[in-house]
Each structure stands twice: as C-alpha cells, then as structure tokens.
N, C-alpha and C positions, 0 to 999 in steps of 0.2 A: 627552510624547515620551520614548522610551526613552533612557537614558544612552548605550547602545552605539551609537546612531544618530548621535550628534553628534560634531563634530570635536574634536581636542585643544584645550584652553583653558589659558591660563597658570596657572590655579588647579588644574589637574589634578596628580596625583602625578607625580613624575619617573619616567622609564623607560618610559612608555607607548609612545613611538615605537619603542623597541628591541623591546618585546614584540610590537607590531604587525608589525614586520619579520619576526620569527621565525615568527609565525603565518602570515604571507603566504607565506613560503618553504615552510612545512609544507603549506599548502593546495596550492601549485603542485606540490610533490613528489607528493602523492597523486593529483591530477588528471592530471598529465602522464605518469604511468606508463602510462596507457591511450592515449597518443598514437601516431601512426603514424610510421614512419621518415621518410617524405616530409615530415613537418612539422618535422623537426629541421633544424639548420643543416648543410648538406652542403658539403664542400670541393669546388671544381671539380676534375675530373680533369685531370692533366697527363701527357701520353703522351710517351714517348721510344722510339726504335727500339732493338731488342735489341742491335744492333751498336755502339751509341754507347759511347765509352770513359768510364770513371768520372769523370775530371777534367771532361769536358764536361758530364756529367750533374750533377755537384755545382755547377758554375758556373751552370747553368741554374736549379737549385733555389735557389741563393743569390740570384740576380737576382729571383726571384719571391717570396722570403721564405717558402718552403714546405719541408716536410721529407720528402716522399715523391713518387715518380713511378710511374706505371703503365707497364710495359714491354711493348711490342707486339713479339713475336718470331714472325713468321709467323702461325700459327693460335693460338699460345699467348699467354696474358695473364698477366703477372706483376706484382709490386710490388717497388719498391726503396725501402728506408727507411734510417734511420741505423743500425739494427741490422745490415743487410746491409753497410753501409759499414765498420762496426767489424770485421766478419769479413773483409772484403776487405783491410783494412790489415794483417791478420796473415799474408796470403799472401806468397810470395816475389816475385811479379811486382809491378812498380810500377803504381799506379792508372791511369796513362796507357796502359798496355799491356793493361788488362783491359776486356773488353766487359761492359756491364751485365748481359747475359743470363747471364754466368758466375756472378754472385753474387745475382741477383734470386730471389725466392720465387715460384714459379709455382703455378697453380691456387689463388689466394688465396681465402679464405672471402668469401662475399657474402650480402647480404640484399636483399629487395625493398622498394621504396618503400611497399608496402602492408602490410609486416610491422609488428607492434606493436613499439614502441620497446624494451620490456623484453626482447624476443627477441634483439635486437642486443646488448644489454648482457650477457645470459646467454651468448651466443656468444663474446663477447670474454673474459669471465671464465673460461669453460670451457676455451678454447684458449690462454689467456694471451697474447692479442694486443691491440694497441692501436688497431687500425682495421680496418674491413671495407669492401669495395666495395659500393656501392648500385646496384642495377639496376632499370630499368623495362622489364620484359620481358627481352629479351636485351641491351638497350642499357645501357652504363655511364653513369650520370648524376652520380656523385659518390663521395666518400669520407666515411664517418662515423667520426670518431675517438672514442676513449673519453673524452677530455677534453671535446670538444664535447657528447657525449651526456650526460655527468654535469652539465655546465653547463646544458644544456637542461632536465634534470630538476630541478635545484636552483633555477633561475631562468630561466624562459622569457623574461621581459622582457629579461634581460641578453643573451640570444642574439639577440633581435630587434635590439637596439641594436648588437651586434657585427656582425650581418649588414648592417645599414644603413651602419655606419661603413666596412666593408670593401667595400661595393658598388663595382664597377669600372665599371658602366654603368647606364643608366636602367632596363633590364629587371630587373637584379639588385636595384636599390633598390625597384622596384615589388613584387617578391616579399617583401621585408622589410616594406614598408608594409601589405601586404594581410594580414599576420598579426596586426596590432594589434586588429582587430575581434574575432577569435577570442579573443585574450587578455582583452579587455574582458568578453566573455560568461563566460569561465571564472572570472575573478576575482569578478565579480558573483554568479555562481551559488554560489561558495564562501564568500560572506558578507564579502568584503573591503569595508571602508567606502568610500562613494562619494568621499569627499575624497581617499583614497589612490589610488583608480583614476584620478580626474581628474588628479592630480599626475603619476602615472606615464605616462598617455596623453599628457598635454601635453608631457612631456619627450621621449617617443618621436616625437611628431609634429614637434617642433622639430628633432630630430636628422635626421629624414627631409627636412624642408625645407632644412636647412643642407647636407646632403649633395647634394641635388638641385641646389641653387644652385651648389655647388662643381663639380658635373659639367658644368653648362651655362654658367656665367659665367666668362670669362677672369679671370686674377688681377688685372689692372688695374681691371676693373669692380668686383670684390669689394672691393678696397682703397679705392676711391673712392666707396663707397655704403654704405647700411645697409639690409639686408633686414629688414622688420618684419612681425609678425603682430598682428592687432587683434581687437577684439570679444571674444567668449567664448574664442577661441583665445589671444588675448593675455593674458586674465585667467587662463587655465588652467582654464576651467570648461566647455569643450566636450568631451564624452566621445565620443558617437557623431557621426560626421562629418555635419554638416548643410549647411555651406557653407564657403567659404574667404574670409577677410578678410585681405588682405596688401597690402603696398606697398613702395616703394623710394625712399629719400631719397638723392639724388645730391649729391656735393660740388660746390659752386659753381665754375664754370669748367671742370669736367671734361667732356670730350666723348668719346663712343664711338659710332661709327656703327652698331654691331650691337646696341645696347641694346634696341630694340623687338623685334627677332627673338628675343633671349635671353629677355625677359620673356614673350613669347607662348608660347615653348616651355616655360617654367616652368609657366605656367597650364595649358597643354594636358596636360603630364605629370601634374600633380596631379589633374586631372579623370580621367585614365586610371587613376591610382592608386586612385580612389574618393572623392576629396575634391570634392564638388559645387561648381560655380561659384556665386559669390555673385549672387543675384537682382538686387541693387542695383549690381552691377558694381564692387564694392570689391575690386579685384585689381590687381596691379602691371602687368598687361598693358594697363590703361586709363591714358591720359595723366594724368588727375586724380590718380591714386595712384602716379605715377612722375614725380617732379619733382626739380629741384635744391632745395637747402635754401631759397634765396631764394624760389623759387616756392611752396614749402610755407608759408613765413611769410606770403606774400601771400594764399594760399588760406585759411589759418587766420584772418586778419583778416577776410576776407569771411564766413566761417562765423560769426564772433562778432558783427561789427557790420554785416554786410550784410543784404539782404532775402531771400536764398535760403531758401525754406522747408525745404530739405533740410540747411541749414547746421548747426543744432543736432544733428541725428542724426549727420551726418558727424563733427562735433567729438566727440560722445560715443564714437563708434567709435574715433577717433584717440586719445582719452585712455586707451584700454586697450592702446595699442601697446607691444610688447616687441621688443627687438632680437634677431634670430636669427643674423645673420652680418654681417660688415663692421665699419664704424666706428660704434660705439654713440654716440659724441659727437655725431653728426649728429642722432640722435633726441633726445638731451638738449637740444641747441640749439633744436630746434623746440618742444620742451616748455617750455623757458624762455620762449620767445616768447609762449606761451599765457598764462603767469602775468603777463607784463608787460602784455599786452593787457587783462587782467581786473582790473587794479589799480583799486580804487574803483568797481567795477561791481555794487553790491548789487542793483539792480533786475534786472540780467541774470541773476544767480544765481537769483533768484526765478522768472523765466520758464523757465530751464533746468531747475530742479528740479521744476517743476510738471508736467513730462511724466509723472510717476508717476501722474497722475490720468487720463491719456488712455484707459486701458482699464478704468476703474472699473466694477465689477460692480453698483454701486448697492444693495448689500445683498441680492442676489437669491438664487441657488441655494445658496450656501454656508451660509446660515442654516438650511437644512433638512437639512443633513448631521447625523447619519449615516442618518436615516430615508429620505430620497429618495422620499417618497410620490409615486407617479405620475411620477417623473422618472428611472426606472431606465435609460432609454436615452440620457440627456443626456450631452453631452461638454463639457468646458471646455478652454480654451487655458491650459495650466499656465504658459507663459512670460509671457503678457500679464497674467494675473491674480495670479501669484505671484512668479515669478523676476524679471521686469523691474522691478517697483517696488522690490524690494530692491537689485538691482544698480545701477539708475540713481540711486536715492536716496542710496546710499552713495557712488556716484561723484561726485554733486554736492557732498556734504559733504567728500569728500577734495579736490576741486578748490578749494573755498572755503578749506580749511585748508592748501592748497599741499603736500599729501602726494604723494609720487611712487610709493607702492605701487600695484600694478596689480590684483592679485586682490582680490575683494570681501572675503574673510575677512581678508586682510592689511590692507586699508584699515580695516576695523572695528577691528582691533587697534591700528592707528596712531591712529585717532580716539579710542579709549578711552584710550590712553596720553597723548594730548594733552588729555584732559579734555573732548572735544567730544561725547561720547556716554556715557550711563550704562553701566556694565559689564553690568547685567542685560539691558538692551535689546540690547547688542552680542551677548551670548551667545544670546538668543532668536532674533535675526536669523540668526546662524550656524547654529543648529539648524534653523530653518525653511528656510533656503536649501539645506542639505544634504539635508533630507528631500524638498524639491520637485525637486531635481536627480536624486535617487535614484528618485523616482516617475516622472520623465520617462525615465530610463534603462530602468526596467522596461518602460514602454510602448514605447520605441523598439526594444528587443530583441524584444518580441512582434511588432511591426510588421515587422521585418526577417525574422523566422521565417515570417511569413505572406506574404512577398514584397511587402510594402508599403513605400513610401518613409517613412522615419522623420520624424515631425513633432512638434508640440507638443500635439496633442489627447489628452486623457485621458478614457477612457470610464468614467464613474462606476460603472456597473453591474459593472465588472470589479474593483472595489476590495473588499477584505475589511473587516471591522468595524474592526480596528485602524488600517488605512490611512485609512479614512474619518474616523475621529476625529482622527488625526494631521494629515490634510489640513485639517480644520476648524480645528484649533489653529494650524496654520501660516498659514492665510489670516487668522485673527484677529490673529496677530502682524503680518502684513503691513499690515492695515488700521490697527492701532495705530501702526505706523511711519509710514504715510502721513499720519495725523492729526498726529503729532509733527512731521513735515517741514512740514506746513502752518503750524504755529505758528512753527517755527524760521525758515522762509523768508518768512513772512507772505504766504501765498497770497491772503489776503483783500484785500491791498493792490492787487492787479492788477485 
C-alpha cells in the first residue's frame, strides 16, 4: 500500500498536518475558481425605502448585524454602505434629517447567479468595490461581498460552516447542508486523503445537526438533554450520507410536552436535507432512542444481559456515540454504566467480539485477486468483508480496555499506547481501513453520478490493477486481524 494513502502516524515526521492543510487550501483554490456565483455564500438582501432617514437605517442595520442595505426608491435600486455613511457624516445636515436616497449609490453593479465566480472577483477589483448585487433573472437574490468571495475561494468548507452557523431558519440550513456532498466530490477528485475528508465532513455534519437542533428545540430542552450521533457518524467515518443514527438522552425528572414533536421534526428535516432515515429506526424520533438517563441505563442492561437478539448490535452502535449538543455529562454517565455492567464479564466480551466472523468470506473470491479469472462481473460488500471486522474488532478491544475514544483510528492509537496491540498491526489496520473507506467512497460517488443509491457493493471489474492488489492486501490484513482476535478473545471457547 502506498505511503501517501495512509493516515498520519505518531512515527511520521512532524509538520505533516500543516503541509496537508496548505495543500488542501491550494487544491480548493484551484478547483473553486471555476465555481458559479450561485454556489458561493450570498448575504440575504435587506431593503429599505428611499425616504427612510439615515438614523433609522443605521439602527436597522445594527439590529441585524449587517453593513449594507438595498435602497428601493421608486423604480430605482441603490445600495447604502458604510462608505456612504462616512460621506453623509461630512454633510452639514444631521443624519436624522437626511433621507437614505440622498446618499445611496444607485445603479449598483450586479452579477448573475450563473456567472463564474472569478468574473465577480474581477468586477470588484476593476471597479474597486467591495460587494455586488446578485440576480437570478431580474430578481435580486442576495449580495456577494469581496470578503465572502475570497473566503469561498480560499476555503469552501469554511463558508459552508459559516452559512450553517448563521442559518436563521431550516431552509437556509438545508442550503448549507446540501453543499457538503459537492465538497466531498471536489476534495476526493483533487486527491485529498480520505481521512481528512472524513474528518472535515464529520465536523460539518455535526455543525448542521447542532444548528438544526438549536432551531427546533427550545432552550430548556437543549439544556436538559444530550443530542448524540452514533455508528459511523459518531466515529467520524461516514462520508457519503447512507443513514442517520442519532438519539437523545434526557435528564432524569425533566419533562417537556413537546419533545416528541420536536424530535419528529428533527428527523423529518434531516431526511429533507438528504440524510436518509436509518433502516433500523435508530433515530431520536423513536422512543427507544429518546429516553431519560435512567431509561437508557435500564435499556443498556437489557442489551448486555438480556435475551434480545438485537441487543449486541444496538450496544455496538451506542458505544460509538458522540455528543453534539446539550449536556455531554449525560452521555458520559450512560457510558460509565456500561463499564460497570461489564465488570468481570470475560465470556460476554468473547461473544461480543465474535461478531467479526458473521460475514466471513470463507477464503473465497479474495484469494483469486488480482486475476479474477471468470469472476469479472462479481460484486463484494466492502463493509461486511472489510470495514466491519476492523471497526467492530477494534471496538471490542477498546471496550475491554475501557477506552473512551470513539473513532477507530483513535481507538487503535489508544490500544497501542496501552500496550494492547502491536504497533505494526495497528498501523496495518489503519492503512487497510482508510483504503477500504476510500474504495467505498469511489464507488459511492460513481453510484451517485449514475443516479443510483450509494451502497456498500464494489464491482470488482471496475478496479484497476493497483486497487485490486491493494484490496487483496487489505483483506489479508483483515483476515490476520480476525485470527488475532480469535486467539485474544478465545473464540474456540464458545
């Protein structure tokens, strides 16, 4: 496996992260210069009547935290900015006696949402202005400032975060969320490492979830609960949206009549944003995943010591939980309860870890790579055969060691630091995991481009020689790890 495909490791030379960040910014700069104006962050237009006095206009701008207003004066459209205010203050009339039409700039320059972004930049530079009006046909849809434009070019991800943070309603937040998929494709096409893409996308997704929860949930509900994401989203390893795994831990004794309606609205909004519903119903709109802390503790005990066949799977998903908003101590208390329940439960750990064998390929197709004689049309489930055994095996080891890291790579580093796994195996598993996730990302982007639902199937005929060999090497690492887990947890004892 190529060195550049793997994630940073503690033994790597210092400074790699800084170099990666610079290269990422350079790639975004080159790619986004071809973007359209409509893809950039546009400030909502704020209109005032031309007869409004300057004091009233400035008060309105201050209340909204903005620095410009569009002036509607009959058929004329103008713009009022801090530059106009500076000039107005030099006039003999007091601001309260001046109508905004007397100092505004009329016939301001404008661009279309379909214009290329660099055209707007050149227009601003050529006329020495800081903002332009953006139109869709004849309609004014927003303002593009030079600051936002340069920020977009320098770091598109930053602008998505800014747009999500400043979203005043659910539709505005949806517009920000729907830009994430395009960012994924852009970064992957430009060669950004899958580990960096996953980290960035995970942060953006959590920002969207947090802002949506803030828009829908009243302050008292937010203060007395903990919004969590779980599964691959909690681990920061879900890049393309495949489903949503989330929940809500409520403070014991807290009651709010509208909780069910708020959580249903949250789930519905995420579905509308493009985050598919969880096929297993692991969403906070379901009562099982929306409980007081005491209820979660009782449920966790049932998952561990009960007879529910779904218990171990639900527990595995919960173990990947990360707090997004609210009181994170509620999640920590639930997680503490898991460790108490598992004290002295060695046989349980064996049963839990043995799930890595449930999708065993039996030494079949992979041993014939890269030749694939007669198997050119074959498909494999990359998650079942490769990603899941690594993720779950490491999860079981981390649970046994009482580590609280959530991401698989972070867990591997913690296990290595604690002497629970050899450095060479930890490094190989990290390399294999990132390759497999990257292969899945390649496939998902092709599926989306073809109008298909992204899934876990990888068509072997579509792999090049290097990818076939890397896939064979990665699956070999996974099989070695499964054998190691069998010895460590004594699978033969069951």
